N, C-alpha and C positions, 0 to 999 in steps of 0.2 A: 593869189586868187583862192577864194575860199573852196573847199572840197565840193560842197554842194554844187557851186556854181561849175567847176570843173566838171563834175558828172553830168550835168544836164547839157553842158557844151558838148561832151564827147559824144552823148546820145544824138544830139542835133546834127553834129557832123556827119554821122553814118545814119540818116533818117530811115534808108531803105531796109538796113539790116535790124534797126530797132523797132520798125513797124513790122516786121517778119516775125520777130522774137515774142512781140506781144501779141500778135495774133495767134501764134502758136501757143502761148499760155492761155489766151483768151477761149479759144476751142477747149481746151483740157477742163478750165474752170467751167465753161458752159455745160459741159457733160456732167461734171461733178454736182453742180448746182441743181440742174434739172432733175438728175436722178433723187437727190435729195427733196427737192420740192415734190415732184411727183409720190415717192414714199411717203412723205408727211401727208399729202392731201388724200392719198387713199387709205391712210391710218384714219383721218378724220371722218372719211365717208363711212368707214368700218364703224367707228365709234357712235356715229349718228344712228346707225342700225340697231347699236346695242342700246342707245338712249331711248329708242320710241318705245320699249316696254316699261320705262320708269322702275326698273327692278334695282334689286341691291347688287345681284351680279346674274350672270348668263351661263348656261350650260350648254356644251357642244361636245360631239363627238370628238375624241381627241384624235389629232394626227391627220386629219383630213387637209388635201391640198387646196382646198377652197371651202370657206365656211358654208357655203350654199350645197355642199355635199355632205355635209353633217346629217345623219339620219340616226334619229332615236325613236324608240318605239313606246307604246303605253306603259309597257313594264319598267321602263326605266324612268317614265315619268312618276308612275306612283311610288318608286323607290325614292325618287327625290323627294317626293312630297312627304314620305314618312321619315325623312333624315331629320334628327333632333336638331331644333332650331330654325327648322324652315316654317315660314307661315303659309306661303302659298306659291305655286309653281304653275305657269301657264305655258302650254305646249302650242308652239306656232310653226307653221310650214310656210317657208319663204321659197317663192320661185322670182324668176325674171322672165320677161317676154318683150319682143320687139312690137311696139303698137304702131308706131310710125318712125319717120326718119327724125322726128325732134324727140321721140322717145324709145331709144334703141334697148335701153335697159329698165323698162317699167316694171317697178316692184309689186308684187303680189303677195298678199298675206293671207295665210289661212288660219282663222280662229273661231274658236266657238264663241256664240253671242254672249252667254254667261261670263265670259272672260274678258268681254271688252272694257269694261269698267275697272277690273285690276290692271289691265294692260295699259290704261291711262287715255282709253278713247272716249271722247265726248261727240255724240251724234248731234248736230247743229242744225241739219233739216232732215225731214222725212223720218225713217225708222229703221231700227237694225233689222238685218235679214233674219230670216228664220232658221233654226239650228239644223234642218236637214233640206234646206230650199237647194233646188239646183241650177237656178238661172237667176239669182239674187245676187247683188254686189253692192258694197258701199264704196264711195270714192273719197279720197281726202281732198280737202277743199282746195288745196291748190292745183291736184291733178284736174278735178272738175272745171275749174278755171282754165286750165292750158286745154283741155280738149272741148270746152265749150258745153259741156253736158249739164244737166239738170235732174234733178228727182223725177223720175218717170221715163227718162230716156234710155236708148240702149246702147250698152257697152260690149263691144266686140273684144272677146279676150278667150284664151284657151281653145280657140276654135268653134266657141259658142257665143251665142248671143244672150246678154243678160240685161236684167233690167235694174237700172238703178233705184234703188229704194231709200238710200240714204246718203248724206255728206256727212264726214267725220273731220275731227281736229285730233291731233294728238300733241300740238304744241311743239313738234320737232319737224322741221322743213322736211327731212327724208321720208318720214313716215306719211306726212301729208301730201306728197307726191306720188302716192300709191294707191293701191285699191285692196279691199277687204272682202274675203269670200268665207262662206260657212266653210269650216275645216274639212267636212267629210267631202264636199263638194271639188275643193281644191285638190285634195288626194285623189278623187277620182279622176279629174281632168290630167293630171301628171303621172296616174297610174303608180301611185305611192300609198296603197290602203293602210291606215295604221301607223303612217309614219308622220313625224314632224321635225323640223330642222333645228329649232333652239328651245332652250326651256327658260323663261325669264322667272327668276326666283327673288321672293321676297322674305326676310329674316324676321322673326319673333323679336320684338323691341327689346334691346337690353342684351341680346346675344352678339358675339363678336363675330362679324361677318367673316374675317380669314379663318376662324377657328371652324365655322360652318362649311367654308369651302374645303379646309383641309379634311375634314371628317367625311365629306361626300366623295372627293378624289381619292382618299385613302381607301375608302370601301368600295369605290368603283374606278378602278385605273382606265378602265374604257372610256371615261367622261373626262371633261377638262372644264374648267371655269374661267369667266372672263369678267372682270371687273374694270378694266381700264383699257384705253386704246394700245398701251404698252403691251397689254397682254394678250392682244389680238392674235399673235403669232403664235400661242399655244394652241390655236385650232385651225389656224389658216397659214398654211406653210408658204403660200404665194406671197405675203407680205414679208416674211422672214427673208425668202429670197430676193425679194427686192431691196430690202433695207441692206442685205449683205452684198447685193450687186453695188449699191451706193458706196459701202466702204471700199469694196474692191476698186471700184473705179478710181477713187481717192488715190489709193497707194499706188495703183498702176499708173495714174497719170502724172504724179510725182515722180517716179522712177524713169519713165519715157521721157517726159517733160525735161528732165534734170539732163539726160543724154543728150536731148536736141539743143537745149540752152547750153550745155558745156561745150559741144562739138562747135557751135556758132562763134561761141566767145573765145575757144582756142584758138579759132582761125583769125578772129581779131587780134588775139595776141600776137601771132606771127607778124601781122600787117604793124603793129604798134609796137615792136620790140625796140625800136630806137627811142621811142617817146618814153617808155619805161626805163631804159636805160639812162637817159637824160634826167628822170625824175630821180633815180637812185644816186645818179653822179652829183646832183645839187643839193643831196642831204636828206632826200625823203627816205624815212623809215621803213621797213619792210610792212609794217601793221598798216601803215598810212596808204601804201600800195594795194594792199589787201582791201582795205575800206573802200578804195576808189574802185576797184573791180566790182567787188560785192554790192557796193551802192548803185552802180549801174544796173545790175540784175535787180535790186529791189526796186527801183523806179521802174522798171520794164515789169516786174510782177504786178506793181499797184496798177499801172495802166492797163496791163493784159486782164487783171481781174476784173476792171470795171468793164472792160469790153465784153467779158465771158457772162458777167450779171445781164448785161443788155440783151445778149445774144439769148440767155437762158428765159428771159421773158418773152421773147419772141417764140424759142422752141416750145414752151410750155402752152402757150396760147394756141399753136397749131396742135398739140397732142389733145387739147381740152375738145377740140372740133372734130377729133376722129370719131367715126362712128361707134367704135368698141368702148370708147371713154366718155362719150358725150354725155353729160348728167350724171357721170360717176366720179370724174376727176375734177376736184377744184383746187386750184394752185393754193399751196399754203407756204408762203414766203416767210418763214421763220428766221430769227436772227441767226439759230445754227447753221442755216442753209448758207447764209452769206459768210460767215465766218469759215466756214469750210472751204467756201471758194477762195477765200482769201489766203488761207494757210495753204491750199493747194499751190495758189500761184508763186506764194513764198518760197515753199518748199521746193518747187521745181528752179526758180531763179536762184536761192541763195545754194542749194546743192550743185547745181549746173555752174554757177561762177566760182566756186571754191577752188576747184583744182586750177582754173586758169588763173585765179588770183595768186595762189600760192607760187605757181610758174614765174608770173611776172615779179612776186617778190623776190624771188631768188635769182634774178638775171644778174650776171655779173657786168657792172655798168660798162667797162672798156668793151668787153665782146658785144655787149648789145648796141653801143653806139656805133661800132663798125659793120653791123649787120645791114645786107643790101636786101 
């Protein structure tokens, strides 16, 4: 009988045990894949925030736990603008507010009207707000559609009633789902006078962007620059912790899963001692016995990984609907997430099956056949 057929036959003969091991692997793979997908999705959301300004790179306060906690003052803005190679720098205040159940983290952007065009904003209806207006707001066209508001309507936000004077477009969905206020007004609403969250920087054509970044951070170590989603962790430690949790869960799942799989397959070894003794007695090499046991583990790993990915889709769908994550988390199922899940399942199964396989391969045929 071919080895593959024997592997499948053995697993089918012990259906309950096989299903139990596959489910254990599936739960571990679900955890790993879900954390990876959530981390990647939040990273993409962060990248969308940075893309709104259509800049060469973004400047934030170094080492904050959340990018929204970044706080820069006018003096730092002027120092960035005076850096060699910097063409322009736009200071923006970012805040979030719960508007309703459908918009639990509605993004609000404070920006001076003369910075709208450099920021990549196009007014598609109405007009820009005044520089010092206290009750005027512009809505992104997607936000206006979702809220059912038009130019001239009232928008309730920051504990005040504001007139919608314009509808804008940035070409970035994340930016078009928010609202823009005059910078002094949003600073006053949130009691942060003179502060901005991020600086969106454009460099002089011909200058090396990495060199400008290096010069800026060398002169101002309290600042950090972000150009790609991968660099987002420089400013936002939450994303770093989440990615570390995904890596840690992978290692932990493999170690704990290997113990569970190993214990279960070791129990199976005691029950199948005579079977392995017979295989050795009829001339099976030790390596073939090892391949038989490890092969069973690999099949269970593949099945368990498939179950885990399916469970991950369900888990992520639930997470996307949580009030704290609705509108912020968008699942990003990258090939890397699936590969990590498969490697986790294989690692659990192969490591767990290795010791029982070696025990089975080294059984003495005569003693094994006499085992009761």
